[in-house]
C-alpha positions in Angstrom: -100.8 -23.3 16.0 -102.5 -21.0 13.5 -101.7 -18.1 11.3 -99.4 -15.1 11.4 -99.7 -11.4 12.0 -97.8 -8.4 10.8 -98.1 -5.7 13.5 -96.2 -2.6 14.6 -93.4 -4.8 16.0 -93.1 -6.9 12.8 -94.0 -10.5 12.2 -95.4 -12.6 15.0 -96.9 -16.1 15.2 -100.5 -16.3 16.3 -100.9 -19.2 18.6 -104.5 -20.2 19.3 -105.1 -22.2 22.5 -108.3 -23.4 24.1 -107.1 -23.0 27.7 -108.8 -20.2 29.7 -106.9 -17.0 30.4 -107.0 -17.6 34.1 -104.3 -18.6 36.6 -101.7 -18.8 33.8 -103.4 -21.7 32.0 -103.3 -20.0 28.6 -99.6 -19.1 29.1 -98.9 -22.7 29.9 -100.8 -23.9 26.9 -98.9 -21.4 24.6 -95.6 -22.6 25.9 -96.7 -26.3 25.5 -97.8 -25.6 21.9 -94.6 -23.9 20.9 -92.5 -26.6 22.7 -94.3 -29.3 20.7 -93.8 -27.7 17.3 -90.1 -26.8 18.1 -89.4 -30.2 19.7 -88.2 -28.9 23.0 -89.4 -29.4 26.6 -92.3 -27.2 27.6 -90.3 -26.0 30.7 -87.7 -24.7 28.2 -90.2 -22.2 26.8 -91.2 -19.2 28.9 -93.4 -16.2 28.5 -91.0 -13.3 29.3 -93.4 -10.4 28.4 -97.1 -10.2 28.3 -98.0 -12.6 31.1 -101.4 -10.9 31.5 -102.1 -9.8 28.0 -102.9 -11.2 24.6 -99.6 -10.3 23.0 -96.6 -12.3 24.4 -92.9 -12.5 23.9 -91.5 -16.0 24.6 -88.0 -17.2 25.2 -86.6 -20.6 24.4 -83.9 -21.9 26.7 -81.2 -23.4 24.4 -83.2 -23.5 21.1 -82.4 -26.6 19.0 -80.6 -26.3 15.7 -83.2 -25.4 13.1 -85.6 -23.6 15.5 -85.4 -20.4 13.5 -86.1 -22.2 10.3 -89.1 -23.9 11.9 -90.5 -20.5 13.1 -89.9 -19.1 9.6 -91.8 -22.0 8.0 -94.7 -21.3 10.4 -94.7 -17.7 9.5 -94.7 -18.5 5.8 -97.1 -21.4 6.1 -100.6 -21.9 4.8 -102.2 -20.2 7.9 -102.1 -16.8 6.3 -103.0 -13.7 8.3 -105.2 -14.8 11.2 
């Protein structure tokens, strides 16, 4: 995962994947990347908004303790603004 972005809706992670944006492959890759870094199962991460767009909102089913701190460290990390 790379970077961060401050947009009109506030802070957001920028997740860069190599999967093509066809047949849901990029969405699946985004969920897998987030699941990996948050130490949850990929099936517990779902795109709930933006299935066909570049900007997405994801939901984590039963986030583990420390998930928000992990996200915060990614936002504050060395990636900078991508």
